[in-house]
TIKE-573549 format. One line per 3 residues: their letters; for each residue x, z, y of C-alpha. Coordinates in steps of 0.5 Angstrom, whole numbers, padded with zeros to 4 digits. Layout:
// residues N
a> X Z Y  ...
This chain:
// residues 410
xxx> 0011 0101 -0053  0014 0100 -0047  0017 0093 -0044
xxx> 0021 0092 -0038  0019 0086 -0034  0024 0083 -0028
xxx> 0020 0080 -0022  0024 0076 -0017  0020 0078 -0011
xxx> 0022 0085 -0012  0029 0084 -0010  0032 0087 -0016
xxx> 0027 0093 -0017  0025 0093 -0024  0018 0094 -0027
xxx> 0016 0098 -0032  0010 0097 -0036  0007 0103 -0039
xxx> 0002 0101 -0044  0002 0100 -0051  -0003 0094 -0051
xxx> 0002 0089 -0053  0003 0084 -0059  0009 0084 -0062
xxx> 0015 0088 -0060  0017 0088 -0053  0024 0086 -0051
xxx> 0029 0090 -0045  0033 0085 -0041  0036 0090 -0037
xxx> 0033 0095 -0032  0038 0091 -0026  0039 0084 -0028
xxx> 0043 0079 -0024  0040 0079 -0017  0043 0073 -0014
xxx> 0041 0069 -0020  0034 0072 -0020  0032 0072 -0012
xxx> 0028 0066 -0010  0032 0066 -0003  0039 0067 -0004
xxx> 0042 0073 0000  0044 0071 0008  0051 0070 0008
xxx> 0055 0075 0012  0058 0072 0019  0065 0070 0018
xxx> 0068 0071 0025  0065 0078 0025  0069 0083 0030
xxx> 0067 0090 0029  0065 0095 0035  0067 0101 0031
xxx> 0073 0103 0027  0072 0105 0020  0078 0107 0015
xxx> 0078 0108 0008  0080 0115 0006  0080 0115 -0001
xxx> 0076 0112 -0007  0075 0114 -0014  0071 0112 -0020
xxx> 0066 0116 -0024  0065 0114 -0031  0060 0108 -0031
xxx> 0056 0111 -0025  0048 0110 -0026  0049 0103 -0029
xxx> 0043 0099 -0030  0038 0105 -0032  0034 0105 -0025
xxx> 0037 0112 -0023  0039 0112 -0016  0045 0117 -0017
xxx> 0049 0119 -0011  0054 0124 -0010  0052 0131 -0007
xxx> 0057 0135 -0002  0057 0142 -0001  0063 0147 0002
xxx> 0068 0141 0002  0067 0139 -0005  0064 0132 -0007
xxx> 0060 0132 -0014  0058 0126 -0018  0056 0124 -0025
xxx> 0055 0118 -0029  0051 0116 -0035  0057 0116 -0039
xxx> 0057 0124 -0039  0062 0125 -0034  0061 0130 -0028
xxx> 0066 0131 -0023  0068 0135 -0017  0072 0132 -0012
xxx> 0076 0135 -0006  0072 0131 -0001  0078 0130 0004
xxx> 0083 0127 -0001  0079 0125 -0007  0083 0130 -0011
xxx> 0079 0132 -0018  0078 0139 -0018  0074 0140 -0024
xxx> 0071 0135 -0029  0067 0135 -0035  0065 0130 -0041
xxx> 0059 0131 -0045  0059 0125 -0050  0064 0119 -0051
xxx> 0063 0112 -0051  0065 0107 -0057  0065 0100 -0055
xxx> 0058 0098 -0052  0055 0104 -0055  0055 0111 -0053
xxx> 0057 0116 -0059  0051 0121 -0059  0055 0128 -0061
xxx> 0051 0134 -0061  0052 0136 -0053  0052 0128 -0051
xxx> 0048 0127 -0045  0047 0121 -0040  0046 0124 -0033
xxx> 0041 0120 -0029  0038 0125 -0024  0043 0128 -0018
xxx> 0047 0131 -0018  0044 0137 -0013  0048 0143 -0011
xxx> 0046 0149 -0007  0051 0155 -0006  0054 0156 -0013
xxx> 0050 0152 -0018  0050 0144 -0019  0044 0141 -0022
xxx> 0043 0134 -0026  0038 0131 -0030  0039 0127 -0036
xxx> 0036 0120 -0039  0035 0125 -0045  0030 0129 -0041
xxx> 0034 0135 -0040  0036 0139 -0034  0043 0142 -0034
xxx> 0046 0147 -0029  0054 0148 -0028  0058 0153 -0023
xxx> 0060 0149 -0017  0066 0153 -0017  0069 0151 -0024
xxx> 0064 0147 -0028  0062 0153 -0032  0055 0151 -0036
xxx> 0050 0156 -0034  0044 0153 -0037  0040 0147 -0040
xxx> 0032 0146 -0040  0029 0141 -0044  0023 0137 -0040
xxx> 0018 0132 -0042  0021 0126 -0040  0027 0123 -0037
xxx> 0030 0125 -0030  0032 0119 -0026  0031 0123 -0019
xxx> 0035 0128 -0016  0032 0135 -0017  0031 0140 -0011
xxx> 0034 0147 -0010  0031 0152 -0006  0027 0159 -0006
xxx> 0030 0161 -0012  0028 0155 -0016  0030 0148 -0018
xxx> 0024 0143 -0018  0025 0137 -0022  0021 0130 -0022
xxx> 0020 0127 -0029  0019 0120 -0031  0012 0121 -0034
xxx> 0010 0124 -0027  0010 0131 -0028  0014 0136 -0023
xxx> 0017 0142 -0026  0019 0149 -0023  0025 0152 -0026
xxx> 0028 0159 -0025  0034 0158 -0021  0038 0163 -0025
xxx> 0037 0161 -0032  0032 0155 -0032  0026 0158 -0035
xxx> 0020 0154 -0033  0015 0157 -0028  0010 0152 -0027
xxx> 0009 0145 -0029  0004 0140 -0024  0002 0134 -0029
xxx> -0004 0132 -0025  -0001 0126 -0023  -0004 0119 -0026
xxx> 0002 0114 -0027  -0001 0107 -0026  -0001 0101 -0032
xxx> 0005 0098 -0028  0010 0102 -0024  0017 0100 -0021
xxx> 0023 0103 -0024  0025 0109 -0020  0022 0116 -0018
xxx> 0022 0119 -0011  0026 0126 -0011  0022 0132 -0009
xxx> 0024 0135 -0003  0023 0143 -0002  0022 0145 0005
xxx> 0019 0152 0008  0016 0154 0001  0013 0147 -0001
xxx> 0015 0142 -0005  0013 0135 -0003  0014 0128 -0007
xxx> 0012 0121 -0007  0008 0119 -0013  0007 0112 -0017
xxx> 0000 0112 -0015  0001 0111 -0008  0000 0118 -0006
xxx> 0005 0123 -0003  0003 0130 -0005  0005 0137 -0003
xxx> 0005 0143 -0008  0006 0151 -0007  0013 0152 -0009
xxx> 0012 0159 -0012  0006 0156 -0017  0006 0149 -0017
xxx> -0001 0149 -0014  -0003 0143 -0011  -0004 0144 -0003
xxx> -0006 0137 -0001  -0005 0129 -0003  -0005 0123 0002
xxx> -0006 0116 0000  0000 0112 0003  0000 0106 -0001
xxx> -0007 0104 -0003  -0005 0098 -0008  -0010 0093 -0007
xxx> -0010 0086 -0011  -0012 0082 -0016  -0006 0083 -0021
xxx> -0002 0089 -0023  0004 0087 -0020  -0001 0086 -0013
xxx> -0003 0093 -0014  0004 0096 -0015  0004 0102 -0010
xxx> 0009 0107 -0012  0012 0111 -0007  0019 0112 -0010
xxx> 0024 0112 -0004  0026 0118 -0001  0022 0122 0004
xxx> 0024 0126 0009  0021 0133 0012  0023 0135 0019
xxx> 0019 0139 0024  0013 0140 0020  0012 0133 0019
xxx> 0013 0129 0013  0016 0122 0013  0015 0117 0008
xxx> 0014 0109 0006  0011 0106 0000  0012 0100 -0004
xxx> 0007 0094 -0001  0004 0100 0003  0005 0103 0010
xxx> 0010 0108 0013  0007 0114 0016  0008 0121 0019
xxx> 0004 0126 0016  0003 0133 0018  0006 0138 0013
xxx> 0001 0143 0013  -0005 0139 0011  -0003 0132 0010
xxx> -0007 0129 0015  -0004 0122 0018  -0001 0122 0025
xxx> 0001 0115 0025  0002 0109 0020  0005 0103 0021
xxx> 0004 0096 0017  0012 0096 0014  0013 0098 0007
xxx> 0020 0100 0004  0022 0101 -0003  0028 0105 -0002
xxx> 0026 0110 0003  0027 0112 0010  0032 0116 0014
xxx> 0031 0119 0021  0035 0120 0028  0033 0125 0033
xxx> 0028 0120 0036  0027 0114 0031  0026 0113 0023
xxx> 0029 0107 0020  0028 0103 0013  0028 0096 0010
xxx> 0023 0092 0007  0023 0088 0001  0026 0082 0004
xxx> 0032 0087 0007  0030 0087 0014  0032 0093 0018
xxx> 0027 0097 0022  0027 0102 0027  0020 0106 0029
xxx> 0019 0111 0034  0018 0118 0031  0012 0120 0035
xxx> 0008 0114 0034  0011 0109 0029  0011 0104 0034
xxx> 0017 0098 0033  0023 0099 0037  0027 0094 0034
xxx> 0028 0089 0027  0035 0087 0025  0034 0080 0020
xxx> 0042 0079 0019  0042 0082 0012  0036 0079 0010
xxx> 0035 0078 0002  0041 0082 0001  0037 0088 -0003
xxx> 0039 0094 0001  0039 0101 -0001  0037 0107 0002
xxx> 0039 0108 0009  0043 0114 0012  0044 0116 0019
xxx> 0051 0117 0022  0051 0119 0029  0049 0113 0033
xxx> 0049 0108 0027  0045 0107 0021  0049 0106 0015
xxx> 0046 0102 0009  0049 0099 0003  0047 0092 0000
xxx> 0047 0088 -0007  0054 0086 -0006  0058 0092 -0005
xxx> 0058 0092 0002  0057 0098 0007  0054 0096 0014
xxx> 0054 0100 0020  0048 0098 0025  0047 0101 0032
xxx> 0041 0106 0032  0039 0103 0039  0038 0096 0038
xxx> 0040 0094 0031  0046 0091 0033  0052 0090 0027
xxx> 0057 0095 0028  0062 0095 0022  0062 0093 0015
xxx> 0067 0095 0009  0066 0093 0002  0067 0098 -0004
xxx> 0067 0093 -0010  0062 0087 -0012  0057 0092 -0015
xxx> 0050 0094 -0012  0049 0100 -0007  0042 0103 -0008
xxx> 0043 0110 -0006  0044 0113 0001  0051 0114 0004
xxx> 0052 0121 0004  0054 0123 0011  0058 0129 0013
xxx> 0061 0129 0020  0065 0123 0021  0066 0122 0014
xxx> 0061 0117 0010  0061 0117 0002  0058 0111 -0002
xxx> 0057 0110 -0009  0055 0104 -0013  0051 0103 -0019
xxx> 0057 0102 -0023  0060 0109 -0020  0065 0106 -0015
xxx> 0066 0112 -0010  0069 0111 -0003  0070 0115 0003
xxx> 0070 0113 0010  0072 0116 0016  0068 0113 0022
xx> 0071 0113 0029  0069 0110 0036
């Protein structure tokens, strides 16, 4: 039996105890409880006399079902060819015109009755993705399936049943779809029909882990993934063979909580270098072919990293934002004005870092010195996933499915 624990020092990141050695029946309080009540330190108040340094205009806003809700899935929209695709745990998947927010097509698989979801024969709860490449959109579910749709009109292409829930976006490339399941498996599926080609099941899931999974990344015939055991691994995309593994977060301490070591945040692969950060571990750059560390820095992140041409950006568990030099990991700046605001995964837009917080605010920071440039509020719901950046447009989604599109000027 599994139990889900809430720890205030984790700033809203839930803990999942994957053990049966418990007396009585476990209780589930919710995967994302009221962070403002549980934080030891309250969120740093935002400056009231703030003057934006750049122009940010809301272009449109919509709502996709109930979003990810409190499932722990960091769902975000996916952009391709002028369309924005989004999905919800209530069974809705929708394609929007990215410029106007107009619905191009939408599918509802399952229906909600009161506080419960009615489970019909085709009912699903989307939780991993969506991901899009070319003519297909792929989404994972809490039921442990992966489904593919035609990107143009939403026609259902195929469904694959896997071993466990999928709460991270699949990767698509090389004629395959690569999926991370919550029980630690990585599966390679045929892009055309969803047939399983291989499975990697050697990853050991620790007794206690953070709720969430790193989304796999495909690059140059290799699939990279952050693991719950503190490792970054590289698999050959054609057959799932392990090419290398490297410990990034060693997980040291006396208690299970002290030894939390997940690499759950998004990793990046650029110019044959893998950049990743582990909870209570390190941020590092690894050679993509071998996994050998180029550099490591003693700052860790649960949410993941974002890159510009010369720097890597991340926030620690206290929501301090850092910029590190891509070449050697040296610290370039630190911004603490958003401390304890439980920041989500960052993204880079031109000369700015874009990140959301626990109260529905989107912040733009200068990549040169971390100065706060602008802020906009979508709603009062937390933002966990990375903003989607397309030119001068930024698309952001809260955990309850509020989506907003912003145009950023000078």
